[in-house]
C-alpha positions as semicolon CSV with decimal commas, in nm:
position;residue;x (nm);y (nm);z (nm)
1;E;12,387;10,213;7,057
2;L;12,309;10,575;6,891
3;A;12,525;10,791;6,731
4;V;12,372;11,175;6,730
5;R;12,525;11,440;6,509
6;C;12,334;11,748;6,642
7;E;12,094;11,861;6,892
8;R;11,788;11,815;6,662
9;H;11,860;11,446;6,620
10;Y;11,919;11,408;6,993
11;Q;11,584;11,585;7,056
12;A;11,423;11,342;6,804
13;A;11,603;11,009;6,967
14;L;11,455;11,133;7,313
15;R;11,101;11,158;7,172
16;W;11,146;10,811;7,003
17;V;11,261;10,664;7,322
18;S;10,993;10,817;7,535
19;G;10,723;10,713;7,266
20;R;10,854;10,349;7,298
21;T;10,865;10,360;7,673
22;E;10,500;10,455;7,673
23;A;10,398;10,220;7,440
24;F;10,559;9,933;7,624
25;V;10,401;10,044;7,953
26;K;10,071;10,049;7,774
27;H;10,129;9,699;7,649
28;L;10,210;9,599;8,011
29;Q;9,863;9,747;8,128
30;S;9,672;9,614;7,844
31;N;9,813;9,266;7,968
32;N;9,672;9,331;8,297
33;V;10,047;9,397;8,459
34;K;9,984;9,591;8,768
35;L;10,337;9,537;8,937
36;L;10,691;9,535;8,745
37;L;10,964;9,375;8,931
38;S;11,299;9,482;8,818
39;S;11,657;9,362;8,896
40;V;11,785;9,707;8,752
41;K;11,714;10,060;8,810
42;Q;11,447;10,199;8,584
43;D;11,480;10,514;8,391
44;E;11,276;10,823;8,475
45;A;11,058;10,782;8,164
46;V;10,944;10,423;8,273
47;I;10,878;10,548;8,645
48;Y;10,662;10,832;8,484
49;Y;10,461;10,610;8,249
50;A;10,411;10,375;8,497
51;K;10,251;10,610;8,749
52;L;10,037;10,749;8,454
53;Y;9,909;10,409;8,352
54;G;9,895;10,263;8,706
55;V;10,183;10,006;8,708
56;S;10,380;9,988;9,020
57;V;10,742;9,958;8,983
58;V;10,997;9,774;9,239
59;E;11,352;9,816;9,122
60;C;11,705;9,694;9,189
61;L;11,584;9,360;9,307
62;S;11,885;9,117;9,344
63;S;11,928;8,792;9,147
64;E;11,868;8,585;9,456
65;E;11,540;8,779;9,511
66;M;11,435;8,736;9,146
67;A;11,523;8,347;9,177
68;L;11,312;8,326;9,494
69;I;11,018;8,513;9,331
70;S;11,025;8,276;9,033
71;E;11,058;7,975;9,232
72;I;10,757;8,088;9,440
73;T;10,538;8,197;9,165
74;G;10,663;7,953;8,905
75;V;10,690;8,254;8,645
76;S;10,993;8,319;8,448
77;P;11,145;8,679;8,399
78;Y;10,994;8,847;8,088
79;A;11,265;8,895;7,844
80;P;11,170;9,075;7,520
81;F;11,337;8,942;7,214
82;G;11,522;9,188;7,008
83;D;11,304;9,467;6,875
84;N;10,989;9,256;6,946
85;T;10,895;9,393;7,292
86;Y;10,528;9,380;7,225
87;R;10,470;8,984;7,219
88;E;10,183;8,875;7,454
89;I;10,286;8,836;7,818
90;T;10,197;8,485;7,900
91;E;10,337;8,441;8,240
92;T;10,216;8,653;8,513
93;A;10,172;8,591;8,901
94;V;9,908;8,708;9,139
95;A;10,045;8,938;9,383
96;T;9,794;8,944;9,691
97;F;9,939;9,289;9,807
98;C;10,241;9,516;9,767
99;Q;10,301;9,789;10,011
100;P;10,612;10,024;10,046
101;L;10,812;9,931;10,393
102;L;11,070;10,144;10,551
103;L;11,309;9,980;10,772
104;G;11,521;10,226;10,920
105;S;11,693;10,438;10,638
106;K;11,624;10,148;10,382
107;R;11,320;10,161;10,164
108;C;11,169;9,815;10,085
109;A;10,867;9,642;9,932
110;H;10,660;9,399;10,113
111;I;10,495;9,171;9,877
112;G;10,272;8,904;9,889
113;F;10,235;8,611;9,646
114;S;10,025;8,305;9,600
115;S;10,263;8,022;9,586
116;V;10,195;7,767;9,303
117;C;10,465;7,507;9,438
118;A;10,506;7,304;9,769
119;F;10,716;7,608;9,925
120;Q;10,446;7,827;10,100
121;P;10,609;8,177;10,171
122;H;10,636;8,335;10,508
123;C;10,730;8,666;10,610
124;L;11,082;8,709;10,798
125;I;11,216;9,042;10,836
126;L;11,548;9,085;11,023
127;C;11,634;9,423;11,174
128;G;11,924;9,507;11,416
129;P;12,105;9,831;11,526
130;V;12,407;9,754;11,298
131;D;12,450;9,555;10,972
132;G;12,681;9,313;11,177
133;V;12,417;9,207;11,396
134;N;12,178;9,154;11,099
135;E;12,437;8,947;10,917
136;Q;12,488;8,724;11,237
137;H;12,108;8,668;11,283
138;A;12,072;8,595;10,919
139;A;12,364;8,345;10,917
140;A;12,228;8,164;11,218
141;L;11,879;8,145;11,044
142;Q;12,027;8,023;10,743
143;E;12,206;7,740;10,922
144;A;11,871;7,659;11,093
145;F;11,683;7,642;10,761
146;T;11,944;7,418;10,628
147;M;11,902;7,179;10,905
148;L;11,530;7,177;10,885
149;Q;11,561;7,126;10,503
150;Q;11,778;6,843;10,548
151;L;11,549;6,699;10,815
152;F;11,250;6,732;10,585
153;E;11,446;6,552;10,297
154;A;11,518;6,293;10,522
155;V;11,155;6,239;10,652
156;D;11,030;6,263;10,283
157;Q;11,252;5,981;10,167
């Protein structure tokens, strides 16, 4: 939270935020981070410095997508502690590729990860003429996957 009393203080605050943003993106780059996955929309400054320092950004991932990525890679989301945003980044995952993907009017990212667990990721993209058709297909596939999962659990036991 910031209280600004005049234009000069506002401009100083913008410079301070910009400097911290640049320093943090440099910190990511120095830790060999090439792809930043975010559950929130990033500020324009983050996108600017990410491009400047060669870090790709994928924004607005849902909590379900973040949980799946965490399960596949075995990596927990990076959460800086208070003002200490420059601590060592120890948990990273290898992305074998990251490509933009346009599905109709929706912009998506196609990312390949090396799995560190028993789950081996596969690609599945559902496209339909309207959202309702996609939801019906997704529900049917979800039920099929649930049935297969229960079948595999019974076989494992």
